[in-house]
C-alpha positions in Angstrom: 0.0 0.0 0.0 1.1 3.6 -0.7 1.6 6.2 2.1 -1.6 7.9 1.0 -3.5 4.6 1.1 -2.1 3.8 4.6 -3.1 7.3 5.8 -6.6 6.8 4.4 -6.9 3.5 6.2 -5.6 5.0 9.4 -8.0 7.9 9.3 -10.9 5.4 9.1 -9.9 3.7 12.4 -12.1 4.4 15.5 -11.2 6.7 18.4 -10.9 3.6 20.6 -8.1 2.0 22.6 -6.3 -0.9 21.0 -3.1 -2.4 19.6 -1.7 -2.0 16.1 0.7 -4.3 14.2 2.8 -2.9 11.4 3.6 -5.4 8.6 6.4 -5.3 6.0 6.0 -6.4 2.4 6.6 -10.0 3.3 3.9 -9.9 5.9 6.4 -9.9 8.8 5.3 -8.0 11.9 7.9 -5.3 12.3 6.4 -3.2 15.0 3.7 -3.5 17.7 2.3 -0.5 19.5 -0.7 0.5 21.6 -2.9 3.6 21.6 -5.5 5.3 23.6 -7.1 6.4 20.4 -6.1 4.2 17.4 -7.1 6.7 14.7 -5.0 9.5 16.2 -1.9 7.4 17.0 -1.7 5.3 13.8 -2.4 8.2 11.4 0.6 10.1 12.8 3.0 7.6 11.2 1.8 8.4 7.7 1.3 12.2 7.9 3.7 14.4 6.0 5.9 16.7 8.0 5.5 14.9 11.3 9.3 15.1 12.0 9.9 11.5 12.9 13.4 10.5 14.0 15.5 8.5 11.6 14.6 5.2 13.2 10.9 5.8 13.0 11.2 7.1 9.5 13.0 4.0 8.5 10.4 1.7 10.0 7.5 3.7 8.4 9.1 3.3 5.0 9.1 -0.5 5.4 5.4 -0.7 6.3 3.2 -2.2 3.7 0.0 -2.6 5.7 -1.1 -2.8 9.3 -3.7 -4.6 11.5 -5.5 -3.4 14.6 -7.1 -5.1 17.6 -9.7 -3.1 19.5 -9.9 -3.6 23.2 -12.0 -2.1 26.1 -9.4 0.0 27.9 -5.9 1.3 27.9 -5.0 -1.3 30.5 -6.1 -4.1 28.2 -4.1 -2.5 25.4 -1.0 -2.6 27.6 -1.4 -6.3 28.4 -2.1 -7.2 24.8 0.8 -5.2 23.5 3.1 -7.2 25.9 1.7 -10.5 24.7 2.1 -9.6 21.0 5.6 -8.3 21.5 6.6 -11.6 23.1 4.9 -13.6 20.3 6.3 -11.8 17.3 9.5 -10.2 18.6 9.2 -7.3 16.1 12.7 -5.9 15.2 11.6 -2.3 15.6 10.1 -2.8 19.0 13.7 -3.5 20.0 15.5 -1.0 17.9 13.1 1.9 18.4 13.3 2.2 22.2 14.2 5.1 24.4 17.2 5.2 26.7 15.3 3.3 29.4 14.1 0.7 27.0 10.8 -1.2 27.2 10.2 -2.0 30.9 10.0 -5.5 32.4 8.5 -6.6 35.7 11.3 -8.1 37.8 10.9 -10.5 40.7 14.0 -10.8 42.8 15.4 -14.2 43.9 15.6 -14.0 47.7 13.9 -15.1 50.9 11.3 -12.3 50.5 11.1 -11.7 46.7 10.1 -8.2 45.6 8.7 -6.9 42.4 10.3 -4.0 40.6 10.5 -2.3 37.2 13.6 -3.1 35.1 14.7 -1.7 31.8 16.3 -4.9 30.5 16.6 -8.6 31.3 19.8 -9.4 33.2 21.4 -12.7 34.0 21.0 -12.4 37.7 18.7 -15.3 38.6 15.6 -13.1 38.9 12.4 -13.8 37.0 11.3 -11.3 34.4 7.9 -10.6 32.9 7.4 -8.4 29.8 8.5 -6.3 28.0 5.6 -3.9 28.4 4.8 -0.7 26.5 5.5 2.0 29.1 6.8 2.5 32.6 3.7 4.3 33.8 1.3 1.7 32.5 3.5 -1.2 33.8 3.6 0.4 37.2 -0.2 0.7 37.2 -0.6 -3.0 36.3 1.9 -4.1 39.1 0.2 -1.8 41.6 -3.2 -3.3 40.8 -1.9 -6.9 41.3 -0.3 -5.9 44.7 -3.5 -4.1 45.8 -5.6 -7.2 45.0 -3.4 -9.4 47.1 -2.6 -6.9 49.9 1.1 -7.1 49.3 3.5 -4.4 50.6 4.1 -1.3 48.5 6.6 0.3 51.0 10.4 0.4 50.9 10.9 -1.9 53.9 13.3 -4.8 53.5 12.4 -8.2 54.9 13.4 -9.9 57.1 15.6 -7.0 58.3 12.7 -4.6 59.1 10.2 -7.1 60.6 9.0 -6.0 64.0 11.2 -2.8 64.1 8.5 -0.3 63.6 4.7 0.0 63.7 2.9 -0.9 60.4 2.5 2.0 58.0 -0.7 3.8 57.0 -1.4 1.3 54.2 -2.0 -1.5 56.8 -4.3 0.6 58.9 -6.3 1.5 55.7 -6.7 -2.2 54.8 -4.5 -1.9 51.7 -1.6 -4.1 53.0 -1.7 -7.1 55.4 1.4 -5.8 57.3 4.1 -8.3 56.5 6.4 -6.2 58.6 4.7 -7.6 61.7 6.3 -10.5 63.5 3.1 -12.6 63.3 3.1 -12.7 59.5 5.0 -15.7 58.2 7.5 -15.9 55.3 5.4 -18.8 53.9 2.3 -16.6 53.6 4.3 -13.8 52.0 5.7 -16.2 49.3 2.3 -17.7 48.8 1.0 -14.3 48.0 3.9 -13.6 45.6 3.1 -16.9 43.8 -0.5 -15.8 43.4 0.7 -12.4 42.0 2.8 -14.2 39.5 -0.2 -16.3 38.4 -2.2 -13.1 37.9 0.6 -11.6 35.8 0.5 -14.7 33.7 -3.3 -14.4 33.2 -4.3 -17.3 35.5 -7.2 -15.4 37.1 -9.5 -18.3 37.3 -6.9 -20.5 39.0 -6.1 -17.9 41.6 -9.7 -17.2 42.3 -10.5 -20.9 42.8 -7.6 -21.3 45.2 -8.7 -18.4 47.3 -12.3 -19.6 47.4 -11.2 -22.9 48.7 -9.2 -21.2 51.5 -12.1 -19.0 52.3 -14.4 -21.9 52.8 -11.9 -23.7 54.9 -11.4 -20.7 57.1 -15.2 -20.3 57.6 -15.5 -24.0 58.5 -12.8 -23.5 61.1 -14.7 -20.5 62.5 -11.9 -18.1 61.4 -14.4 -15.5 60.2 -12.0 -12.6 60.0 -9.6 -14.5 57.8 -12.6 -15.7 55.7 -13.8 -12.1 55.3 -10.3 -11.0 54.3 -10.1 -13.7 51.6 -13.6 -12.8 50.4 -12.5 -9.2 49.9 -9.3 -10.4 48.1 -11.5 -12.5 45.7 -13.7 -9.4 45.0 -10.6 -7.3 44.3 -9.3 -9.9 41.8 -12.7 -10.0 40.1 -12.5 -6.2 39.6 -9.0 -6.6 38.3 -10.0 -9.3 35.8 -12.9 -7.1 34.6 -10.4 -4.4 33.8 -8.4 -6.7 31.5 -10.6 -8.8 29.2 -7.5 -9.5 27.2 -6.5 -11.8 30.1 -9.6 -14.0 30.1 -9.2 -16.6 32.8 -12.0 -18.8 31.5 -10.5 -18.9 28.0 -7.7 -21.4 28.3 -7.7 -22.6 24.7 -10.4 -20.6 23.0 -11.4 -18.8 19.8 -14.0 -16.1 20.2 -16.0 -15.1 17.1 -17.5 -11.8 16.3 -19.8 -11.4 13.2 -21.0 -8.2 11.6 -23.6 -8.1 8.8 -23.9 -4.7 7.2 -23.2 -3.1 3.9 -20.0 -5.1 4.1 -19.9 -8.3 6.2 -17.0 -9.2 8.4 -16.0 -11.9 10.9 -13.3 -11.4 13.6 -11.7 -14.2 15.5 -9.9 -13.5 18.8 -7.4 -16.3 19.8 -6.9 -17.0 23.5 -4.2 -19.3 24.8 -3.9 -20.0 28.6 -6.3 -17.2 29.2 -4.3 -14.6 27.2 -5.3 -13.0 24.0 -2.6 -13.8 21.5 -3.9 -12.5 18.2 -6.8 -11.5 16.0 -8.0 -12.3 12.5 -10.6 -10.4 10.6 -11.9 -10.9 7.0 -14.6 -9.4 4.8 -17.0 -11.7 3.0 -20.0 -11.4 0.8 -23.3 -12.6 2.2 -27.0 -11.9 2.5 -27.8 -10.1 5.8 -30.9 -12.1 6.8 -29.3 -15.6 7.2 -26.9 -15.1 10.1 -27.0 -18.7 11.5 -26.4 -20.2 8.1 -23.6 -17.8 7.4 -21.9 -18.6 10.7 -22.1 -22.3 10.1 -20.5 -22.0 6.7 -17.8 -19.8 8.0 -16.9 -22.1 10.8 -16.7 -25.1 8.5 -14.5 -23.3 6.0 -12.3 -21.8 8.6 -11.6 -24.9 10.7 -12.2 -27.6 8.1 -9.0 -29.6 7.4 -6.9 -27.9 10.1 -4.8 -30.0 12.3 -5.0 -27.5 15.2 -8.4 -26.4 16.5 -9.0 -24.9 20.0 -10.9 -26.9 22.5 -13.5 -24.2 22.8 -15.1 -21.9 20.2 -17.4 -19.1 21.4 -19.9 -18.0 18.8 -22.5 -15.2 18.9 -25.6 -17.3 18.0 -26.6 -21.0 17.9 -26.4 -22.8 14.6 -28.6 -25.6 13.4 -25.8 -28.2 12.9 -23.9 -27.3 16.0 -23.6 -30.8 17.4 -22.6 -32.2 14.0 -19.9 -29.6 13.6 -18.6 -30.3 17.1 -18.4 -34.0 16.3 -16.7 -33.4 13.0 -14.0 -31.1 14.5 -13.5 -33.4 17.5 -12.8 -36.4 15.2 -10.6 -34.2 13.0 -8.2 -33.1 15.7 -8.6 -36.0 18.2 -9.7 -33.9 21.2 -13.0 -32.6 22.3 -14.1 -29.4 20.6 -17.0 -27.5 22.1 -19.1 -24.7 20.4 -20.5 -22.3 23.1 -22.9 -19.4 22.9 -22.1 -17.3 26.1 -25.0 -15.4 27.6 -23.3 -13.7 30.6 -20.1 -13.5 32.5 -16.5 -13.2 31.2 -17.1 -15.1 28.0 -19.9 -12.8 27.1 -17.7 -9.8 27.6 -15.0 -11.1 25.3 -17.6 -12.1 22.8 -18.8 -8.5 22.7 -15.2 -7.4 22.1 -15.0 -9.7 19.1 -18.2 -8.3 17.7 -16.8 -4.8 18.1 -13.7 -5.7 16.2 -15.8 -7.3 13.4 -18.0 -4.2 13.1 -15.2 -1.7 13.2 -13.3 -3.6 10.5 -16.4 -3.7 8.2 -17.4 -0.1 8.8 -13.9 1.1 8.2 -14.0 -0.3 4.7 -17.5 0.7 3.9 -18.4 4.0 2.2 -21.6 5.9 3.3 -23.2 5.3 0.0 -22.5 1.5 0.2 -24.0 1.5 3.7 -27.1 3.3 2.6 -27.7 1.2 -0.5 -27.3 -2.1 1.5 -29.8 -0.9 4.2 -32.4 0.1 1.6 -31.9 -3.1 -0.3 -32.5 -5.1 2.9 -35.6 -3.0 3.8 -37.0 -3.6 0.4 -36.6 -7.3 0.8 -38.2 -7.3 4.2 -41.2 -5.3 2.9 -41.6 -7.5 -0.2 -40.9 -4.6 -2.6 -39.7 -5.4 -6.1 -36.6 -3.1 -5.5 -35.1 -0.9 -2.8 -37.2 2.1 -2.0 -35.8 5.5 -3.2 -38.4 7.9 -1.8 -40.2 7.3 1.5 -42.8 9.5 3.1 -43.8 9.4 6.8 -46.9 11.0 8.4 -47.8 11.9 12.0 -50.7 13.7 13.7 -50.3 16.1 16.6 -53.0 18.0 18.5 -53.7 20.0 21.6 -57.2 19.0 22.6 -59.9 19.7 19.9 -57.9 22.7 18.5 -54.5 23.1 16.8 -54.6 19.7 15.1 -51.7 19.5 12.7 -49.9 16.9 10.7 -46.4 16.5 9.3 -45.2 14.9 6.1 -41.5 14.0 6.3 -39.6 12.8 3.2 -36.5 10.6 3.0 -34.5 10.2 -0.2 -32.7 7.0 0.4 -31.4 7.1 4.0 -31.2 10.9 4.2 -34.0 13.4 5.0 -35.1 15.6 2.1 -36.1 18.6 4.1 -37.0 20.8 1.2 -39.8 18.3 0.5 -41.2 18.4 4.1 -44.8 19.6 4.3 -47.1 20.7 7.1 -50.9 20.5 7.3 -53.4 22.3 9.5 -56.4 20.0 9.9 -59.6 21.8 8.8 -62.3 19.2 8.4 -62.9 18.2 12.1 -65.7 19.5 14.2 -65.9 18.7 17.9 -63.1 16.4 19.1 -59.8 15.0 17.8 -59.9 12.0 15.5 -56.5 10.7 14.3 -58.1 8.5 11.6 -60.1 11.3 10.1 -57.1 13.6 10.4 -54.9 11.2 8.5 -57.6 10.7 5.9 -57.8 14.5 5.3 -54.0 14.9 5.1 -53.5 12.1 2.6 -56.4 13.3 0.6 -55.0 16.8 0.3 -51.5 15.4 -0.4 -52.7 13.2 -3.3 -55.0 15.9 -4.6 -52.0 18.1 -5.0 -50.3 15.3 -6.9 -53.3 14.7 -9.2 -53.3 18.4 -10.0 -49.6 18.1 -11.0 -48.3 20.3 -8.2 -44.6 20.0 -8.4 -44.2 20.5 -4.7 -45.8 17.1 -4.2 -44.1 15.1 -6.9 -43.0 12.4 -7.3 -45.1 9.8 -5.4 -43.2 7.9 -2.7 -42.1 4.3 -3.1 -43.4 3.7 0.5 -45.7 5.5 2.9 -45.0 5.0 6.6 -47.9 6.0 8.9 -47.3 6.7 12.6 -49.7 4.2 14.2 -51.0 0.6 13.8 -53.1 -1.5 11.5 -56.1 0.9 11.5 -54.0 3.9 10.5 -52.5 1.8 7.6 -56.1 0.8 6.6 -57.1 4.5 6.4 -54.1 5.3 4.2 -54.8 2.4 1.9 -58.4 3.5 1.5 -57.4 7.0 0.5 -54.8 5.8 -2.1 -57.2 3.4 -3.6 -59.8 6.2 -3.9 -57.3 8.0 -6.2 -56.6 4.8 -8.1 -53.0 4.6 -6.8 -51.1 1.6 -5.5 -48.5 2.7 -3.0 -47.1 0.3 -0.4 -48.3 1.4 3.0 -47.0 0.4 6.5 -47.9 1.5 10.0 -45.1 2.0 12.5 -45.8 0.0 15.7 -44.0 1.3 18.8 -42.7 -0.5 21.8 -42.9 0.7 25.5 -40.0 3.0 24.9 -41.8 4.8 22.0 -39.5 3.2 19.4 -40.8 1.6 16.2 -40.4 -2.1 16.9 -42.2 -3.4 13.8 -44.0 -2.3 10.6 -47.5 -3.5 10.0 -49.5 -3.9 6.7 -53.2 -2.8 6.3 -54.0 -6.5 6.5 -52.4 -6.7 10.0 -49.2 -8.6 9.1 -46.4 -7.4 11.4 -42.8 -7.2 10.1 -40.3 -7.2 12.9 -37.3 -5.0 12.4 -35.5 -5.1 15.8 -33.4 -8.0 14.8 -31.9 -6.2 11.9 -30.0 -3.3 13.4 -29.4 -1.2 10.3 -33.1 -1.2 9.3 -34.2 -0.7 12.9 -31.9 2.4 13.1 -33.2 3.8 9.8 -36.9 3.4 10.6 -36.2 4.8 14.1 -34.6 8.0 12.6 -37.6 8.4 10.2 -40.1 8.0 13.1 -38.3 10.4 15.4 -37.9 13.0 12.6 -41.6 12.8 11.7 -42.7 13.1 15.4 -40.3 16.1 15.9 -41.6 17.9 12.9 -45.2 17.4 13.9 -44.7 18.5 17.6 -42.7 21.6 16.5 -45.5 22.7 14.2 -48.2 22.0 16.9 -46.4 24.1 19.5 -45.9 27.0 17.1 -49.6 26.8 16.1 -50.8 26.6 19.7 -48.7 29.5 20.8 -49.9 31.7 18.0 -53.6 30.7 18.5 -53.5 31.4 22.3 -51.9 34.8 21.8 -54.0 35.6 18.8 -57.4 34.6 20.0 -57.0 36.5 23.3 -56.1 39.8 21.7 -58.5 39.3 18.7 -61.4 39.3 21.1 -60.8 43.0 22.0 -62.9 45.5 19.9 -60.7 47.5 17.5 -57.8 45.1 17.6 -57.2 43.2 14.4 -54.3 41.3 13.0 -52.2 44.4 12.3 -52.6 46.0 15.8 -52.3 42.6 17.6 -48.9 42.1 15.8 -47.8 45.6 16.7 -48.6 45.1 20.4 -46.9 41.7 20.6 -43.8 43.0 18.7 -43.5 46.0 21.1 -44.4 44.4 24.4 -43.1 40.9 23.7 -45.8 39.1 25.8 -49.4 39.2 26.9 -48.3 39.8 30.5 -46.4 43.0 29.5 -49.4 44.2 27.5 -51.7 43.8 30.6 -49.2 45.7 32.8 -48.7 48.6 30.4 -50.2 52.0 31.1 -52.7 53.7 28.9 -50.0 56.1 27.7 -47.7 53.2 26.8 -50.4 51.6 24.8 -51.3 54.8 23.0 -47.6 55.0 21.8 -48.2 51.7 19.9 -51.8 51.8 18.7 -54.5 54.4 18.2 -56.3 55.9 21.3 -59.6 54.0 20.8 -57.7 50.7 20.5 -55.5 51.6 23.4 -58.5 52.3 25.6 -60.1 49.0 24.6 -56.9 47.1 25.4 -56.6 48.9 28.8 -60.2 48.1 29.7 -59.6 44.5 28.7 -56.6 44.4 31.0 -58.2 46.4 33.9 -61.9 45.6 33.8 -62.6 47.2 37.2 -61.0 50.5 36.3 -62.1 53.5 34.2 -59.2 54.8 32.1 -58.2 58.4 32.3 -58.9 60.6 29.3 -56.5 60.0 26.5 -53.6 62.4 26.5 -53.9 63.4 22.9 -55.8 62.1 19.9 -54.1 60.0 17.3 
């Protein structure tokens, strides 16, 4: 790819945390980095005039393409970056480092081992974990593990300082179990260090299970304070594990699938080994949007069929019809049990959502707005049984304030975009007595189609679909009107859920077409419904305000439209008009009208004689 193409690809990335992998022309991973906002960070590499140093400039010149993995937080990006650096050992992650280098977590080799941050691995017998991406983030990860296990964070040296001083504030605040006290054993300290190591290695599930077993035993032995402390430690580790879904303790040997069906379709597979996310694959494919289970089944078979290595667990977003058969086939293929799972809650469900996000972002990044719109309309047309995708859509809604100020709105969409120059408003004229939505809709559509029959260009062309705010009866009224004019326009009512969102479309015959399961169509119909309602409500409020002000002043003898407008323009409100003196009123309207307005505002008073005739 050229630099311009790489920049265009980078600019289409989301403003989300994640990890990026730079590839050379031979596909080799030459650099792995993390970012708080992928779009901002990655695009900087390919912008002219960024002033890169010579090493970064050399690396960028070798980049042919790049991949990204989206995660839920900066903390997850840190952990994942570490895993990918260890996996690929990219040459520029080693060459392009600052003076301090990429930090490692070091565990000393002594009676009371201590964690620290190291710039490089030395041959000193200590254990090293990393490298990580930055000293600040590495310190944050290490502090989180220590806090979960109540390990010391002070500068005391053990066993030298045991029993010499009172425990520090951290112990009194419940953040450290005070290993500087004589009653705390070396065995317990080292056991906690072992648990910390397991957490750094991603073995959250193992650590949690061990602590639960100890908590139950302490409770059985009536050691309730110890059991409570273990309970709190388990809760802290659960919080820690939620912060880093890239270390998924339940995913020992697992592939997690995300599937996105839109204008372009994409699947993403997150690979977990020993609870740690080690990589991601994402690929676009062509498919129909209304056959998700069948699509997923075909993808799984093509992806894993014939492979000699298949994970023991495959998490998928929805059940497939031949799930048991595919499990059996893959089990026989690799000679170990393979399970297909559809997580509904818990940690697996969280990583499943992360896979779905990766699939969606990859598809959306490579989809133009026009492609997205065309695919949505094509799908809507198929759902409604139309011969082709609708180009023009009209939507209608009625709004009223009691028996008066009944108005209607006509909103027009051209494709998936509002055509505001074609919006129309109607003031209902044919009702007498009380509001009637059906008769109001009948009047509006009759007037709209009459304009069309009279070749009024403001009401041409006819829509490909009419959407009526309401249910089956509203759709029947609309059908009756169109048939009266000899026209055949597809008509659908918009049925709402308890949150006032359109959950389905309904035909005049009462057949419901659910749309909630198809997100792109659900979003489009929701936008149309909200825009129609907004337009109707706005017109109703404007009309009601004018009618209230107008009808009150119009009842005063000698005050017509011109004088009413002059009064409202000068005084701004009815309240100000009522509080005005006769002289102030005379400055705006003739004396006879001013006296009439003053008497209307002060019925118990007699106005003084006018100061001067006008």
